[in-house]
N, CA, C, O and the ligand as a Tripos MOL2 file, in Angstrom:
@<TRIPOS>MOLECULE
protein
  225   223    57     0     0
PROTEIN
NO_CHARGES

@<TRIPOS>ATOM
      1 N           0.8560   -1.2060    0.0000 N.3       1 MET1
      2 CA          0.0000    0.0000    0.0000 C.3       1 MET1
      3 C           0.8810    1.2410    0.0000 C.2       1 MET1
      4 O           1.6910    1.4260    0.9080 O.2       1 MET1
      5 N           0.7340    2.0730   -0.9870 N.am      2 PRO2
      6 CA          1.6170    3.2500   -1.0540 C.3       2 PRO2
      7 C           1.2620    4.2940   -0.0040 C.2       2 PRO2
      8 O           0.1260    4.3810    0.4640 O.2       2 PRO2
      9 N           2.2450    5.0630    0.3400 N.am      3 ALA3
     10 CA          2.0380    6.1620    1.2760 C.3       3 ALA3
     11 C           2.1470    7.4680    0.5070 C.2       3 ALA3
     12 O           3.0670    7.6710   -0.2850 O.2       3 ALA3
     13 N           1.2080    8.3270    0.7530 N.am      4 TYR4
     14 CA          1.2470    9.6480    0.1370 C.3       4 TYR4
     15 C           1.4500   10.6780    1.2260 C.2       4 TYR4
     16 O           0.9560   10.5410    2.3460 O.2       4 TYR4
     17 N           2.1820   11.7020    0.8720 N.am      5 GLU5
     18 CA          2.4400   12.7560    1.8430 C.3       5 GLU5
     19 C           1.6570   14.0000    1.4510 C.2       5 GLU5
     20 O           1.6330   14.4140    0.2920 O.2       5 GLU5
     21 N           1.0260   14.5750    2.4520 N.am      6 TYR6
     22 CA          0.2870   15.8210    2.2510 C.3       6 TYR6
     23 C           0.8710   16.8740    3.1740 C.2       6 TYR6
     24 O           1.2120   16.6040    4.3250 O.2       6 TYR6
     25 N           0.9760   18.0730    2.6420 N.am      7 ILE7
     26 CA          1.4960   19.1610    3.4780 C.3       7 ILE7
     27 C           0.3530   20.1020    3.8300 C.2       7 ILE7
     28 O          -0.4470   20.4990    2.9820 O.2       7 ILE7
     29 N           0.3090   20.4360    5.0860 N.am      8 CYS8
     30 CA         -0.7330   21.3210    5.5900 C.3       8 CYS8
     31 C          -0.3540   22.7610    5.2810 C.2       8 CYS8
     32 O           0.7610   23.1950    5.5740 O.2       8 CYS8
     33 N          -1.2810   23.4960    4.6900 N.am      9 LYS9
     34 CA         -0.9900   24.8840    4.3490 C.3       9 LYS9
     35 C          -1.1280   25.7940    5.5620 C.2       9 LYS9
     36 O          -0.7190   26.9550    5.5280 O.2       9 LYS9
     37 N          -1.6970   25.2680    6.6150 N.am     10 ASP10
     38 CA         -1.8490   26.0830    7.8280 C.3      10 ASP10
     39 C          -0.6550   25.9370    8.7560 C.2      10 ASP10
     40 O          -0.0890   26.9380    9.1960 O.2      10 ASP10
     41 N          -0.2600   24.6940    9.0620 N.am     11 CYS11
     42 CA          0.8440   24.5140   10.0070 C.3      11 CYS11
     43 C           2.1170   24.0230    9.3250 C.2      11 CYS11
     44 O           3.1460   23.8610    9.9800 O.2      11 CYS11
     45 N           2.0550   23.7840    8.0130 N.am     12 LYS12
     46 CA          3.2300   23.4130    7.2080 C.3      12 LYS12
     47 C           3.8320   22.0720    7.6050 C.2      12 LYS12
     48 O           5.0080   21.8160    7.3470 O.2      12 LYS12
     49 N           3.0360   21.2220    8.2280 N.am     13 LYS13
     50 CA          3.5510   19.9150    8.6070 C.3      13 LYS13
     51 C           3.0450   18.8580    7.6360 C.2      13 LYS13
     52 O           2.0430   19.0440    6.9450 O.2      13 LYS13
     53 N           3.7630   17.7520    7.6040 N.am     14 ILE14
     54 CA          3.4440   16.6720    6.6810 C.3      14 ILE14
     55 C           2.5460   15.6480    7.3590 C.2      14 ILE14
     56 O           2.7970   15.2220    8.4870 O.2      14 ILE14
     57 N           1.4960   15.2670    6.6480 N.am     15 THR15
     58 CA          0.6540   14.1680    7.0930 C.3      15 THR15
     59 C           0.8130   13.0300    6.0900 C.2      15 THR15
     60 O           0.6280   13.2190    4.8880 O.2      15 THR15
     61 N           1.1530   11.8670    6.5860 N.am     16 GLU16
     62 CA          1.3430   10.7210    5.7150 C.3      16 GLU16
     63 C           0.0640    9.8910    5.6870 C.2      16 GLU16
     64 O          -0.4960    9.5590    6.7310 O.2      16 GLU16
     65 N          -0.3890    9.5600    4.4810 N.am     17 VAL17
     66 CA         -1.6280    8.8170    4.3230 C.3      17 VAL17
     67 C          -1.3210    7.5140    3.5960 C.2      17 VAL17
     68 O          -0.7500    7.5180    2.5050 O.2      17 VAL17
     69 N          -1.7000    6.4200    4.2040 N.am     18 ASN18
     70 CA         -1.5360    5.1220    3.5580 C.3      18 ASN18
     71 C          -2.8580    4.7180    2.9270 C.2      18 ASN18
     72 O          -3.8480    4.5010    3.6250 O.2      18 ASN18
     73 N          -2.8680    4.6180    1.6150 N.am     19 THR19
     74 CA         -4.1050    4.2670    0.9280 C.3      19 THR19
     75 C          -3.7610    3.6310   -0.4050 C.2      19 THR19
     76 O          -2.6020    3.6110   -0.8180 O.2      19 THR19
     77 N          -4.7660    3.1200   -1.0650 N.am     20 SER20
     78 CA         -4.5270    2.5270   -2.3660 C.3      20 SER20
     79 C          -4.5510    3.6080   -3.4420 C.2      20 SER20
     80 O          -5.0990    4.6920   -3.2390 O.2      20 SER20
     81 N          -3.9600    3.3040   -4.5680 N.am     21 TYR21
     82 CA         -3.9600    4.2450   -5.6790 C.3      21 TYR21
     83 C          -5.3890    4.5350   -6.1310 C.2      21 TYR21
     84 O          -5.7210    5.6740   -6.4600 O.2      21 TYR21
     85 N          -6.2290    3.5100   -6.1470 N.am     22 GLU22
     86 CA         -7.6300    3.6800   -6.5610 C.3      22 GLU22
     87 C          -8.3580    4.6820   -5.6820 C.2      22 GLU22
     88 O          -9.0440    5.5810   -6.1690 O.2      22 GLU22
     89 N          -8.1970    4.5100   -4.3880 N.am     23 LYS23
     90 CA         -8.8760    5.4300   -3.4760 C.3      23 LYS23
     91 C          -8.3720    6.8510   -3.6390 C.2      23 LYS23
     92 O          -9.1360    7.8120   -3.5560 O.2      23 LYS23
     93 N          -7.0860    6.9670   -3.8700 N.am     24 LYS24
     94 CA         -6.5130    8.2990   -4.0390 C.3      24 LYS24
     95 C          -7.0870    8.9680   -5.2780 C.2      24 LYS24
     96 O          -7.4150   10.1540   -5.2540 O.2      24 LYS24
     97 N          -7.2080    8.2020   -6.3650 N.am     25 GLU25
     98 CA         -7.7250    8.7630   -7.6090 C.3      25 GLU25
     99 C          -9.1810    9.2040   -7.4750 C.2      25 GLU25
    100 O          -9.6120   10.1430   -8.1440 O.2      25 GLU25
    101 N          -9.9270    8.5380   -6.6230 N.am     26 LYS26
    102 CA        -11.3300    8.9060   -6.4220 C.3      26 LYS26
    103 C         -11.4680   10.1450   -5.5580 C.2      26 LYS26
    104 O         -12.5450   10.7310   -5.4570 O.2      26 LYS26
    105 N         -10.3890   10.5260   -4.9510 N.am     27 GLY27
    106 CA        -10.4220   11.7260   -4.1270 C.3      27 GLY27
    107 C         -10.3780   11.3800   -2.6560 C.2      27 GLY27
    108 O         -11.3100   10.7960   -2.1030 O.2      27 GLY27
    109 N          -9.2930   11.7460   -2.0470 N.am     28 LEU28
    110 CA         -9.1420   11.4810   -0.6300 C.3      28 LEU28
    111 C          -9.5830   12.6880    0.1800 C.2      28 LEU28
    112 O          -9.3760   13.8360   -0.2150 O.2      28 LEU28
    113 N         -10.1840   12.4090    1.2980 N.am     29 ASP29
    114 CA        -10.5400   13.4780    2.2180 C.3      29 ASP29
    115 C          -9.4730   13.5060    3.3050 C.2      29 ASP29
    116 O          -9.5780   12.8190    4.3200 O.2      29 ASP29
    117 N          -8.4610   14.3030    3.0720 N.am     30 VAL30
    118 CA         -7.3070   14.3030    3.9720 C.3      30 VAL30
    119 C          -7.4310   15.4360    4.9840 C.2      30 VAL30
    120 O          -7.7180   16.5830    4.6410 O.2      30 VAL30
    121 N          -7.2110   15.0800    6.2070 N.am     31 THR31
    122 CA         -7.2090   16.0680    7.2770 C.3      31 THR31
    123 C          -5.8230   16.0940    7.9000 C.2      31 THR31
    124 O          -5.2240   15.0430    8.1260 O.2      31 THR31
    125 N          -5.3190   17.2690    8.1740 N.am     32 CYS32
    126 CA         -4.0220   17.3890    8.8290 C.3      32 CYS32
    127 C          -4.0730   16.7120   10.1900 C.2      32 CYS32
    128 O          -4.9440   17.0000   11.0110 O.2      32 CYS32
    129 N          -3.1310   15.8150   10.4140 N.am     33 GLU33
    130 CA         -3.1430   15.0880   11.6900 C.3      33 GLU33
    131 C          -2.5330   15.9210   12.8170 C.2      33 GLU33
    132 O          -2.5810   15.5280   13.9830 O.2      33 GLU33
    133 N          -1.9720   17.0500   12.4720 N.am     34 HIS34
    134 CA         -1.3210   17.8920   13.4840 C.3      34 HIS34
    135 C          -2.2540   18.9780   14.0230 C.2      34 HIS34
    136 O          -2.2710   19.2510   15.2240 O.2      34 HIS34
    137 N          -3.0350   19.5980   13.1200 N.am     35 CYS35
    138 CA         -3.8920   20.6970   13.5730 C.3      35 CYS35
    139 C          -5.3520   20.4960   13.1710 C.2      35 CYS35
    140 O          -6.2110   21.2930   13.5460 O.2      35 CYS35
    141 N          -5.6400   19.4290   12.4070 N.am     36 GLY36
    142 CA         -7.0230   19.1360   12.0380 C.3      36 GLY36
    143 C          -7.5320   19.9270   10.8520 C.2      36 GLY36
    144 O          -8.7180   19.8630   10.5300 O.2      36 GLY36
    145 N          -6.6560   20.6740   10.1980 N.am     37 SER37
    146 CA         -7.0680   21.4890    9.0580 C.3      37 SER37
    147 C          -7.3400   20.6250    7.8330 C.2      37 SER37
    148 O          -6.7110   19.5850    7.6380 O.2      37 SER37
    149 N          -8.2850   21.0700    7.0110 N.am     38 LYS38
    150 CA         -8.5420   20.4070    5.7310 C.3      38 LYS38
    151 C          -7.7710   21.0880    4.6080 C.2      38 LYS38
    152 O          -7.8750   20.6980    3.4450 O.2      38 LYS38
    153 N          -7.0210   22.0780    4.9560 N.am     39 ASN39
    154 CA         -6.3000   22.8790    3.9690 C.3      39 ASN39
    155 C          -4.9520   22.2300    3.6570 C.2      39 ASN39
    156 O          -3.8920   22.7760    3.9640 O.2      39 ASN39
    157 N          -5.0230   21.0600    3.0420 N.am     40 VAL40
    158 CA         -3.8080   20.3070    2.7570 C.3      40 VAL40
    159 C          -3.6740   20.0640    1.2590 C.2      40 VAL40
    160 O          -4.6660   19.9840    0.5350 O.2      40 VAL40
    161 N          -2.4430   19.9510    0.8170 N.am     41 GLY41
    162 CA         -2.1660   19.6430   -0.5780 C.3      41 GLY41
    163 C          -1.1360   18.5460   -0.6480 C.2      41 GLY41
    164 O          -0.3530   18.3650    0.2850 O.2      41 GLY41
    165 N          -1.1250   17.8080   -1.7450 N.am     42 GLN42
    166 CA         -0.1770   16.7050   -1.8280 C.3      42 GLN42
    167 C           1.2510   17.2200   -1.9120 C.2      42 GLN42
    168 O           1.5500   18.2040   -2.5900 O.2      42 GLN42
    169 N           2.1020   16.5300   -1.2100 N.am     43 TYR43
    170 CA          3.5020   16.9060   -1.1250 C.3      43 TYR43
    171 C           4.3260   15.8510   -1.8570 C.2      43 TYR43
    172 O           4.2450   14.6620   -1.5500 O.2      43 TYR43
    173 N           5.1080   16.2960   -2.8150 N.am     44 PHE44
    174 CA          5.8440   15.3580   -3.6510 C.3      44 PHE44
    175 C           7.3210   15.2820   -3.3220 C.2      44 PHE44
    176 O           8.0750   14.6130   -4.0280 O.2      44 PHE44
    177 N           7.7370   15.9350   -2.2930 N.am     45 GLY45
    178 CA          9.1570   15.9330   -1.9750 C.3      45 GLY45
    179 C           9.8440   17.1470   -2.5650 C.2      45 GLY45
    180 O           9.3140   17.8080   -3.4580 O.2      45 GLY45
    181 N          11.0170   17.4290   -2.0600 N.am     46 ASN46
    182 CA         11.6850   18.6860   -2.3930 C.3      46 ASN46
    183 C          11.9950   18.8470   -3.8750 C.2      46 ASN46
    184 O          11.7890   19.9260   -4.4310 O.2      46 ASN46
    185 N          12.4820   17.8050   -4.5180 N.am     47 MET47
    186 CA         12.9020   17.9460   -5.9090 C.3      47 MET47
    187 C          11.7310   18.2770   -6.8160 C.2      47 MET47
    188 O          11.8090   19.1990   -7.6270 O.2      47 MET47
    189 N          10.6470   17.5290   -6.6810 N.am     48 THR48
    190 CA          9.4870   17.7470   -7.5310 C.3      48 THR48
    191 C           8.8400   19.0940   -7.2400 C.2      48 THR48
    192 O           8.4080   19.8060   -8.1460 O.2      48 THR48
    193 N           8.7850   19.4220   -5.9620 N.am     49 VAL49
    194 CA          8.1700   20.7000   -5.5830 C.3      49 VAL49
    195 C           8.9460   21.8590   -6.1930 C.2      49 VAL49
    196 O           8.3640   22.8300   -6.6760 O.2      49 VAL49
    197 N          10.2600   21.7400   -6.1640 N.am     50 THR50
    198 CA         11.0890   22.8080   -6.7230 C.3      50 THR50
    199 C          10.8910   22.9170   -8.2280 C.2      50 THR50
    200 O          10.9220   24.0140   -8.7870 O.2      50 THR50
    201 N          10.6870   21.7840   -8.8800 N.am     51 ALA51
    202 CA         10.5690   21.7770  -10.3290 C.3      51 ALA51
    203 C           9.2160   22.3110  -10.7970 C.2      51 ALA51
    204 O           9.1460   23.0060  -11.8100 O.2      51 ALA51
    205 N           8.1470   21.9970  -10.0740 N.am     52 THR52
    206 CA          6.8210   22.3530  -10.5400 C.3      52 THR52
    207 C           6.2390   23.5720   -9.8500 C.2      52 THR52
    208 O           5.5390   24.3680  -10.4770 O.2      52 THR52
    209 N           6.5170   23.7230   -8.5830 N.am     53 PHE53
    210 CA          5.9780   24.8610   -7.8450 C.3      53 PHE53
    211 C           7.1200   25.5730   -7.1360 C.2      53 PHE53
    212 O           7.3600   25.3310   -5.9530 O.2      53 PHE53
    213 N           7.8130   26.4300   -7.8280 N.am     54 PRO54
    214 CA          8.9430   27.1090   -7.1830 C.3      54 PRO54
    215 C           8.5050   27.8660   -5.9330 C.2      54 PRO54
    216 O           7.5460   28.6370   -5.9500 O.2      54 PRO54
    217 N           9.2180   27.6290   -4.8810 N.am     55 LEU55
    218 CA          8.8930   28.2950   -3.6220 C.3      55 LEU55
    219 C           9.6880   29.5880   -3.5190 C.2      55 LEU55
    220 O          10.8810   29.6230   -3.8180 O.2      55 LEU55
    221 N           9.0290   30.6240   -3.1040 N.am     56 HIS56
    222 CA          9.7060   31.9230   -3.0270 C.3      56 HIS56
    223 C           9.9910   32.2850   -1.5810 C.2      56 HIS56
    224 O          10.5570   33.3430   -1.3100 O.2      56 HIS56
    225 ZN         -1.9440   21.3950   10.0240 Zn       57 ZN57
@<TRIPOS>BOND
     1     1     2 1
     2     2     3 1
     3     3     4 2
     4     3     5 am
     5     5     6 1
     6     6     7 1
     7     7     8 2
     8     7     9 am
     9     9    10 1
    10    10    11 1
    11    11    12 2
    12    11    13 am
    13    13    14 1
    14    14    15 1
    15    15    16 2
    16    15    17 am
    17    17    18 1
    18    18    19 1
    19    19    20 2
    20    19    21 am
    21    21    22 1
    22    22    23 1
    23    23    24 2
    24    23    25 am
    25    25    26 1
    26    26    27 1
    27    27    28 2
    28    27    29 am
    29    29    30 1
    30    30    31 1
    31    31    32 2
    32    31    33 am
    33    33    34 1
    34    34    35 1
    35    35    36 2
    36    35    37 am
    37    37    38 1
    38    38    39 1
    39    39    40 2
    40    39    41 am
    41    41    42 1
    42    42    43 1
    43    43    44 2
    44    43    45 am
    45    45    46 1
    46    46    47 1
    47    47    48 2
    48    47    49 am
    49    49    50 1
    50    50    51 1
    51    51    52 2
    52    51    53 am
    53    53    54 1
    54    54    55 1
    55    55    56 2
    56    55    57 am
    57    57    58 1
    58    58    59 1
    59    59    60 2
    60    59    61 am
    61    61    62 1
    62    62    63 1
    63    63    64 2
    64    63    65 am
    65    65    66 1
    66    66    67 1
    67    67    68 2
    68    67    69 am
    69    69    70 1
    70    70    71 1
    71    71    72 2
    72    71    73 am
    73    73    74 1
    74    74    75 1
    75    75    76 2
    76    75    77 am
    77    77    78 1
    78    78    79 1
    79    79    80 2
    80    79    81 am
    81    81    82 1
    82    82    83 1
    83    83    84 2
    84    83    85 am
    85    85    86 1
    86    86    87 1
    87    87    88 2
    88    87    89 am
    89    89    90 1
    90    90    91 1
    91    91    92 2
    92    91    93 am
    93    93    94 1
    94    94    95 1
    95    95    96 2
    96    95    97 am
    97    97    98 1
    98    98    99 1
    99    99   100 2
   100    99   101 am
   101   101   102 1
   102   102   103 1
   103   103   104 2
   104   103   105 am
   105   105   106 1
   106   106   107 1
   107   107   108 2
   108   107   109 am
   109   109   110 1
   110   110   111 1
   111   111   112 2
   112   111   113 am
   113   113   114 1
   114   114   115 1
   115   115   116 2
   116   115   117 am
   117   117   118 1
   118   118   119 1
   119   119   120 2
   120   119   121 am
   121   121   122 1
   122   122   123 1
   123   123   124 2
   124   123   125 am
   125   125   126 1
   126   126   127 1
   127   127   128 2
   128   127   129 am
   129   129   130 1
   130   130   131 1
   131   131   132 2
   132   131   133 am
   133   133   134 1
   134   134   135 1
   135   135   136 2
   136   135   137 am
   137   137   138 1
   138   138   139 1
   139   139   140 2
   140   139   141 am
   141   141   142 1
   142   142   143 1
   143   143   144 2
   144   143   145 am
   145   145   146 1
   146   146   147 1
   147   147   148 2
   148   147   149 am
   149   149   150 1
   150   150   151 1
   151   151   152 2
   152   151   153 am
   153   153   154 1
   154   154   155 1
   155   155   156 2
   156   155   157 am
   157   157   158 1
   158   158   159 1
   159   159   160 2
   160   159   161 am
   161   161   162 1
   162   162   163 1
   163   163   164 2
   164   163   165 am
   165   165   166 1
   166   166   167 1
   167   167   168 2
   168   167   169 am
   169   169   170 1
   170   170   171 1
   171   171   172 2
   172   171   173 am
   173   173   174 1
   174   174   175 1
   175   175   176 2
   176   175   177 am
   177   177   178 1
   178   178   179 1
   179   179   180 2
   180   179   181 am
   181   181   182 1
   182   182   183 1
   183   183   184 2
   184   183   185 am
   185   185   186 1
   186   186   187 1
   187   187   188 2
   188   187   189 am
   189   189   190 1
   190   190   191 1
   191   191   192 2
   192   191   193 am
   193   193   194 1
   194   194   195 1
   195   195   196 2
   196   195   197 am
   197   197   198 1
   198   198   199 1
   199   199   200 2
   200   199   201 am
   201   201   202 1
   202   202   203 1
   203   203   204 2
   204   203   205 am
   205   205   206 1
   206   206   207 1
   207   207   208 2
   208   207   209 am
   209   209   210 1
   210   210   211 1
   211   211   212 2
   212   211   213 am
   213   213   214 1
   214   214   215 1
   215   215   216 2
   216   215   217 am
   217   217   218 1
   218   218   219 1
   219   219   220 2
   220   219   221 am
   221   221   222 1
   222   222   223 1
   223   223   224 2
@<TRIPOS>SUBSTRUCTURE
     1 MET1         2 RESIDUE 1 A MET
     2 PRO2         6 RESIDUE 1 A PRO
     3 ALA3        10 RESIDUE 1 A ALA
     4 TYR4        14 RESIDUE 1 A TYR
     5 GLU5        18 RESIDUE 1 A GLU
     6 TYR6        22 RESIDUE 1 A TYR
     7 ILE7        26 RESIDUE 1 A ILE
     8 CYS8        30 RESIDUE 1 A CYS
     9 LYS9        34 RESIDUE 1 A LYS
    10 ASP10       38 RESIDUE 1 A ASP
    11 CYS11       42 RESIDUE 1 A CYS
    12 LYS12       46 RESIDUE 1 A LYS
    13 LYS13       50 RESIDUE 1 A LYS
    14 ILE14       54 RESIDUE 1 A ILE
    15 THR15       58 RESIDUE 1 A THR
    16 GLU16       62 RESIDUE 1 A GLU
    17 VAL17       66 RESIDUE 1 A VAL
    18 ASN18       70 RESIDUE 1 A ASN
    19 THR19       74 RESIDUE 1 A THR
    20 SER20       78 RESIDUE 1 A SER
    21 TYR21       82 RESIDUE 1 A TYR
    22 GLU22       86 RESIDUE 1 A GLU
    23 LYS23       90 RESIDUE 1 A LYS
    24 LYS24       94 RESIDUE 1 A LYS
    25 GLU25       98 RESIDUE 1 A GLU
    26 LYS26      102 RESIDUE 1 A LYS
    27 GLY27      106 RESIDUE 1 A GLY
    28 LEU28      110 RESIDUE 1 A LEU
    29 ASP29      114 RESIDUE 1 A ASP
    30 VAL30      118 RESIDUE 1 A VAL
    31 THR31      122 RESIDUE 1 A THR
    32 CYS32      126 RESIDUE 1 A CYS
    33 GLU33      130 RESIDUE 1 A GLU
    34 HIS34      134 RESIDUE 1 A HIS
    35 CYS35      138 RESIDUE 1 A CYS
    36 GLY36      142 RESIDUE 1 A GLY
    37 SER37      146 RESIDUE 1 A SER
    38 LYS38      150 RESIDUE 1 A LYS
    39 ASN39      154 RESIDUE 1 A ASN
    40 VAL40      158 RESIDUE 1 A VAL
    41 GLY41      162 RESIDUE 1 A GLY
    42 GLN42      166 RESIDUE 1 A GLN
    43 TYR43      170 RESIDUE 1 A TYR
    44 PHE44      174 RESIDUE 1 A PHE
    45 GLY45      178 RESIDUE 1 A GLY
    46 ASN46      182 RESIDUE 1 A ASN
    47 MET47      186 RESIDUE 1 A MET
    48 THR48      190 RESIDUE 1 A THR
    49 VAL49      194 RESIDUE 1 A VAL
    50 THR50      198 RESIDUE 1 A THR
    51 ALA51      202 RESIDUE 1 A ALA
    52 THR52      206 RESIDUE 1 A THR
    53 PHE53      210 RESIDUE 1 A PHE
    54 PRO54      214 RESIDUE 1 A PRO
    55 LEU55      218 RESIDUE 1 A LEU
    56 HIS56      222 RESIDUE 1 A HIS
    57 ZN57       225 GROUP 0 **** ****
């Protein structure tokens, strides 16, 4: 079962979610495990993030 990482836009912490690819494609309802926020986005790791979404 793959693990996906989501980064919370409120507290900037990573929440790791273990789920199947199928469930992920159908849309996961991810909640930040640190602060309970729903304001999370998938986190692809530093290299990919730098390539696709340059951080300023
Ligand atoms: Zn959070």
